[in-house]
Backbone as a printed PyTorch tensor [residue, N CA C, xyz], in Angstrom:
tensor([[[61.7440, 97.6000, 80.0870],
         [62.3920, 96.6820, 79.7490],
         [63.5700, 95.7210, 80.7930]],

        [[64.5790, 96.3910, 80.2360],
         [65.8590, 96.2250, 80.8400],
         [65.4440, 95.3150, 82.3260]],

        [[64.8770, 96.4980, 83.3630],
         [64.1750, 95.4620, 84.8090],
         [63.6760, 94.2300, 84.5330]],

        [[62.5030, 94.2240, 83.5710],
         [61.4330, 92.9820, 83.6590],
         [62.3780, 92.0270, 82.8920]],

        [[63.2400, 91.8630, 81.7690],
         [64.5640, 91.0370, 81.6380],
         [65.5840, 90.4970, 82.8320]],

        [[65.5420, 91.6520, 83.6450],
         [66.1530, 91.4270, 84.9940],
         [65.4150, 90.6510, 85.8660]],

        [[64.1540, 90.8340, 86.3780],
         [63.0390, 90.3480, 86.9820],
         [63.0150, 88.2410, 86.1420]],

        [[63.1670, 88.7250, 84.7990],
         [62.9050, 87.1280, 84.2440],
         [64.2450, 86.4180, 84.4090]],

        [[65.7120, 86.9300, 84.0590],
         [66.8980, 86.2220, 84.5300],
         [66.8880, 85.9600, 86.0130]],

        [[65.8470, 85.8730, 86.9410],
         [65.5960, 85.6340, 88.3390],
         [65.5260, 84.0390, 89.0110]],

        [[64.4990, 83.7410, 87.9570],
         [64.8690, 82.5880, 88.5240],
         [65.9760, 81.1520, 88.0140]],

        [[66.4680, 81.3760, 87.1810],
         [68.5990, 81.4510, 86.2760],
         [68.6110, 81.3920, 87.8660]],

        [[68.6030, 83.1670, 87.9430],
         [70.1970, 83.2540, 89.2680],
         [70.1340, 82.7160, 90.6050]],

        [[68.3920, 82.1680, 91.2460],
         [67.5640, 82.0730, 91.8860],
         [69.0410, 80.1000, 92.4870]],

        [[68.2630, 79.9320, 91.0170],
         [69.5950, 78.5730, 90.8140],
         [70.5570, 78.3590, 90.6710]],

        [[71.2720, 79.0090, 90.4620],
         [72.5060, 78.7440, 90.1350],
         [73.4270, 79.2760, 92.3470]],

        [[72.1110, 80.3590, 92.5570],
         [72.4200, 80.2340, 94.4190],
         [72.8780, 79.3290, 94.5500]],

        [[71.6450, 78.6430, 94.8490],
         [71.1760, 77.1280, 95.8550],
         [71.8660, 76.1590, 94.6890]],

        [[72.1440, 76.1770, 93.5790],
         [74.0750, 74.8190, 93.3870],
         [74.7710, 75.3150, 94.5670]],

        [[74.6280, 76.1490, 94.1910],
         [76.2560, 76.7330, 94.8880],
         [76.7500, 76.6610, 96.0830]],

        [[75.5580, 77.2860, 96.3200],
         [75.2340, 77.2630, 98.2380],
         [75.4260, 75.9460, 98.3630]],

        [[74.8040, 74.2280, 98.3470],
         [74.9060, 73.2600, 99.3690],
         [75.6430, 72.6430, 98.0770]],

        [[76.5390, 73.1250, 97.3190],
         [77.9440, 72.8330, 96.8880],
         [78.3560, 71.9630, 95.2990]],

        [[77.4640, 72.2910, 94.4150],
         [77.0310, 71.4830, 93.4240],
         [78.3880, 71.5300, 92.4470]],

        [[79.3380, 71.0500, 92.1500],
         [80.0690, 71.3340, 91.5510],
         [79.9340, 71.5210, 90.2280]],

        [[80.2790, 71.7200, 89.2870],
         [80.3370, 72.4540, 87.8470],
         [81.2370, 73.2550, 86.8890]],

        [[81.9530, 71.7960, 85.8210],
         [82.4880, 71.7810, 85.7130],
         [83.1750, 73.4900, 84.8550]],

        [[83.8720, 74.2210, 84.8580],
         [84.1840, 75.2450, 83.7120],
         [85.4260, 74.6140, 82.6110]],

        [[83.9850, 74.3100, 81.6150],
         [85.8110, 73.7910, 80.5860],
         [85.4810, 74.2670, 79.2090]],

        [[86.1020, 75.9760, 78.4050],
         [86.4530, 76.2070, 78.0200],
         [86.5110, 75.3550, 76.6230]],

        [[85.6280, 75.7440, 75.2690],
         [85.9150, 75.2980, 73.4900],
         [85.3570, 75.8660, 72.6370]],

        [[85.6210, 75.1990, 71.8540],
         [85.1760, 76.2180, 71.0420],
         [84.1460, 76.4320, 70.2020]],

        [[83.2080, 77.1620, 70.1680],
         [81.2840, 77.0850, 70.1670],
         [81.5390, 75.9230, 68.4540]],

        [[80.4010, 75.3280, 69.3450],
         [79.7010, 74.0210, 68.6060],
         [81.2070, 72.6410, 68.9360]],

        [[82.6290, 72.9550, 69.4210],
         [83.3300, 73.0190, 69.9040],
         [83.9690, 71.8280, 67.7660]],

        [[84.0060, 72.9310, 66.9080],
         [83.8630, 73.4570, 65.8190],
         [84.8600, 73.9600, 65.5250]],

        [[86.4600, 73.3550, 65.0010],
         [87.5720, 73.8560, 65.1230],
         [88.4660, 73.6050, 63.4600]],

        [[87.6070, 73.5380, 62.5510],
         [88.0900, 73.6750, 61.3210],
         [85.9650, 74.2020, 60.5640]],

        [[86.9440, 75.0520, 59.8610],
         [86.3090, 75.6030, 58.2750],
         [84.7120, 74.8450, 58.3690]],

        [[85.1790, 74.0120, 58.0630],
         [83.8290, 73.1870, 57.2820],
         [83.1990, 72.5260, 58.4070]],

        [[83.3560, 72.3930, 59.1060],
         [83.0140, 71.6980, 60.9860],
         [81.1950, 72.0470, 61.1620]],

        [[80.2360, 71.0900, 60.9470],
         [78.9120, 70.9320, 61.2190],
         [78.3390, 71.1910, 62.4310]],

        [[77.3120, 72.3270, 63.1030],
         [76.6340, 71.9570, 64.1420],
         [75.8000, 71.0040, 64.6680]],

        [[75.1860, 71.0050, 63.1810],
         [74.0510, 70.6360, 63.4280],
         [73.5110, 69.3020, 64.3080]],

        [[75.1000, 68.1020, 63.6950],
         [74.4550, 66.7180, 64.8960],
         [75.5200, 66.7200, 65.8840]],

        [[75.8120, 68.1450, 66.7360],
         [76.5050, 67.6540, 67.7500],
         [75.9940, 66.9290, 68.3560]],

        [[76.3260, 66.4140, 69.9830],
         [75.6430, 65.8380, 70.6390],
         [75.0790, 66.7520, 72.1490]],

        [[75.5360, 68.1360, 72.0530],
         [74.7040, 68.9960, 72.8570],
         [73.3760, 69.9420, 72.3580]],

        [[73.6930, 69.7540, 70.8000],
         [72.5350, 70.1510, 69.8150],
         [70.9700, 69.5540, 71.4820]],

        [[70.2510, 70.5720, 72.2170],
         [69.0400, 70.0470, 72.6890],
         [67.7220, 70.4210, 72.1220]],

        [[66.7740, 69.8690, 71.0330],
         [66.3170, 69.8980, 70.6770],
         [64.3240, 69.2660, 71.4490]],

        [[64.7080, 69.5670, 72.8320],
         [63.4890, 69.7730, 73.7000],
         [63.8560, 70.6120, 74.4170]],

        [[62.8490, 70.8530, 75.4800],
         [62.6410, 71.9170, 76.5640],
         [62.9160, 71.5170, 77.6210]],

        [[63.8730, 72.0260, 78.3030],
         [64.8150, 72.1860, 79.8720],
         [62.5920, 72.0110, 80.4440]],

        [[63.2310, 71.3970, 81.6920],
         [61.7880, 71.6710, 82.2650],
         [61.7120, 72.8300, 83.4120]],

        [[63.3870, 74.0370, 83.1960],
         [63.8310, 75.2680, 83.6770],
         [62.6830, 76.1690, 83.2210]],

        [[62.7330, 75.1170, 81.3260],
         [61.4240, 76.1940, 80.3070],
         [60.5360, 76.0910, 80.8780]],

        [[59.5290, 74.8460, 81.2440],
         [58.3630, 75.1610, 81.4340],
         [58.3140, 76.1800, 82.4690]],

        [[58.9600, 75.8690, 83.1470],
         [58.0820, 77.0270, 84.3370],
         [58.7360, 78.2040, 84.7420]],

        [[59.6500, 78.7140, 84.0130],
         [59.2460, 79.8280, 83.2740],
         [58.0070, 80.5570, 82.0520]],

        [[57.6440, 79.2220, 81.4980],
         [55.9950, 80.0310, 81.4160],
         [55.1840, 79.4590, 81.9920]],

        [[55.5670, 78.2860, 82.7720],
         [54.3640, 78.4010, 83.7280],
         [54.5530, 79.9680, 84.2970]],

        [[55.3400, 80.6020, 85.1300],
         [55.2500, 81.4220, 85.4520],
         [54.6730, 83.2850, 84.8630]],

        [[55.0090, 82.5680, 83.3040],
         [54.1280, 83.8380, 82.7520],
         [52.7770, 83.7430, 82.9610]],

        [[52.4180, 82.1960, 83.0390],
         [51.0160, 82.0010, 83.5690],
         [50.7300, 82.3240, 84.5290]],

        [[51.0350, 82.6090, 85.3380],
         [51.1760, 82.6320, 86.3260],
         [50.5770, 83.8660, 87.1310]],

        [[51.7690, 84.2080, 86.3430],
         [51.5070, 86.1950, 86.6900],
         [50.9850, 86.9190, 85.9740]],

        [[49.9900, 86.8910, 84.2510],
         [49.5010, 87.3750, 83.4560],
         [47.7290, 87.0670, 84.7690]],

        [[47.6970, 85.5780, 85.1350],
         [47.1190, 85.3390, 85.3520],
         [46.3140, 86.6420, 86.9200]],

        [[47.8630, 86.4890, 87.4430],
         [46.9850, 87.6590, 87.9790],
         [47.3420, 89.4590, 87.7250]],

        [[47.6910, 89.3200, 86.9140],
         [47.2260, 90.3360, 85.8340],
         [45.7250, 90.8620, 86.0100]],

        [[45.5540, 89.2640, 85.3860],
         [44.5290, 89.7520, 85.0250],
         [42.6890, 89.6660, 85.8810]],

        [[43.6270, 88.6330, 87.0540],
         [42.0830, 89.5640, 88.5640],
         [42.1820, 90.4440, 88.7780]],

        [[43.0070, 91.2440, 89.1180],
         [43.6490, 92.5030, 89.5400],
         [42.3940, 93.3400, 88.5820]],

        [[43.1540, 92.8600, 87.1060],
         [42.4850, 94.4530, 86.7640],
         [40.5950, 94.5230, 86.6830]],

        [[40.7780, 92.0820, 86.9430],
         [38.7450, 92.6670, 86.6420],
         [38.0240, 92.6440, 88.5320]],

        [[39.9000, 92.1410, 89.2980],
         [38.8080, 92.9150, 90.8020],
         [39.1750, 94.8240, 90.7480]],

        [[39.0630, 95.2520, 90.0080],
         [39.8700, 96.2360, 90.1760],
         [40.5930, 97.2430, 91.0250]],

        [[41.9940, 95.7820, 91.1450],
         [43.0330, 97.0910, 92.5640],
         [43.9840, 96.5860, 91.5370]],

        [[44.7960, 98.3040, 92.0000],
         [45.6060, 98.3950, 90.5020],
         [46.9920, 97.8050, 91.2460]],

        [[47.0760, 97.8420, 92.1200],
         [48.4560, 98.4300, 93.5040],
         [49.5820, 97.2490, 92.8490]],

        [[49.3180, 96.0390, 92.1250],
         [50.3900, 95.3840, 91.4520],
         [50.2380, 95.3800, 90.0650]],

        [[50.0040, 95.8740, 89.1480],
         [49.4060, 95.4650, 88.0460],
         [50.7440, 96.2410, 87.8110]],

        [[51.7860, 96.8700, 87.8270],
         [52.9950, 96.8000, 86.8600],
         [53.9740, 95.9020, 87.0160]],

        [[53.7410, 95.2680, 89.1520],
         [54.4770, 93.8690, 89.3590],
         [54.5810, 93.2940, 87.7990]],

        [[52.9220, 92.6630, 88.3420],
         [52.4680, 92.1970, 87.2970],
         [52.9610, 91.7860, 85.9320]],

        [[52.5450, 93.1360, 85.0190],
         [53.2800, 93.3830, 83.4320],
         [54.2930, 93.0140, 84.1080]],

        [[55.5860, 93.8200, 84.7090],
         [57.4190, 93.6660, 84.2940],
         [57.4620, 91.9670, 84.6120]],

        [[56.6260, 91.3020, 85.9620],
         [57.2790, 89.6860, 85.3240],
         [57.0100, 89.1720, 83.9790]],

        [[55.3940, 89.6200, 83.9340],
         [54.4880, 88.2240, 82.4450],
         [55.8660, 89.1420, 81.2870]],

        [[56.8300, 90.3720, 81.4440],
         [56.4880, 90.7340, 79.8560],
         [57.8840, 89.6480, 80.3590]],

        [[59.0570, 89.6040, 81.5090],
         [60.4150, 89.2980, 81.7410],
         [60.5500, 87.9350, 82.0270]],

        [[59.3760, 87.2980, 82.5790],
         [59.5190, 85.6560, 82.0090],
         [59.0750, 85.5870, 80.8830]],

        [[58.6100, 86.4370, 79.8790],
         [57.9570, 85.9260, 79.1430],
         [58.8460, 86.0930, 77.7640]],

        [[59.6450, 87.0630, 78.1300],
         [60.8070, 86.8680, 77.3280],
         [62.1940, 86.1500, 77.1800]],

        [[62.6210, 85.6040, 78.8240],
         [63.1800, 85.0020, 79.2760],
         [63.0160, 83.2740, 78.0690]],

        [[61.1060, 83.4220, 78.0940],
         [60.9040, 82.5500, 77.7260],
         [60.9620, 81.4870, 76.3010]],

        [[60.5100, 82.8110, 75.4920],
         [60.5630, 83.1170, 74.5640],
         [62.1480, 82.7840, 74.2630]],

        [[63.6210, 84.0100, 73.9400],
         [63.7230, 83.0130, 73.3770],
         [64.7510, 82.1230, 74.0010]],

        [[64.3960, 80.9900, 75.6540],
         [64.6170, 79.6580, 75.8940],
         [64.3370, 78.7650, 74.2430]],

        [[62.9430, 78.9230, 74.7980],
         [62.0790, 78.2020, 73.4630],
         [62.7830, 77.6000, 72.2840]],

        [[63.6000, 79.3210, 71.5020],
         [63.6470, 79.4260, 70.2200],
         [64.7970, 78.9810, 70.2900]],

        [[65.5880, 79.2100, 71.1830],
         [67.0510, 78.5880, 71.5040],
         [66.9750, 77.0660, 71.1980]],

        [[65.7160, 76.3570, 71.5710],
         [66.0640, 75.2530, 71.6270],
         [65.4160, 74.2760, 70.6580]],

        [[64.3790, 74.9190, 69.9880],
         [64.0860, 74.1780, 68.8480],
         [64.8130, 74.1420, 67.2400]],

        [[65.7560, 75.6620, 67.9480],
         [65.8350, 76.1510, 65.9280],
         [67.4920, 75.1990, 66.5210]]])
């Protein structure tokens, strides 16, 4: 399961490497969680609470379908050489995609 999740994170890591290679500057700003500095603070109305899906999440879900289709074709054509790899990729991207959707919509 660990290796599957790491495979699912490969898309995020690849994008980070490409952005770094092309010199995209991203700020690192340490702030209190949700910008709440008092005990009575409310995080539901914060501007960075996104209730829509990121294009990267859609790409992750597309990869789940893509590798799921490859897995189904491998089983149908009885070519079992890539079933382990496709299963791990479906689990990994499915896990990361599920939690991305859950986090975005909650």
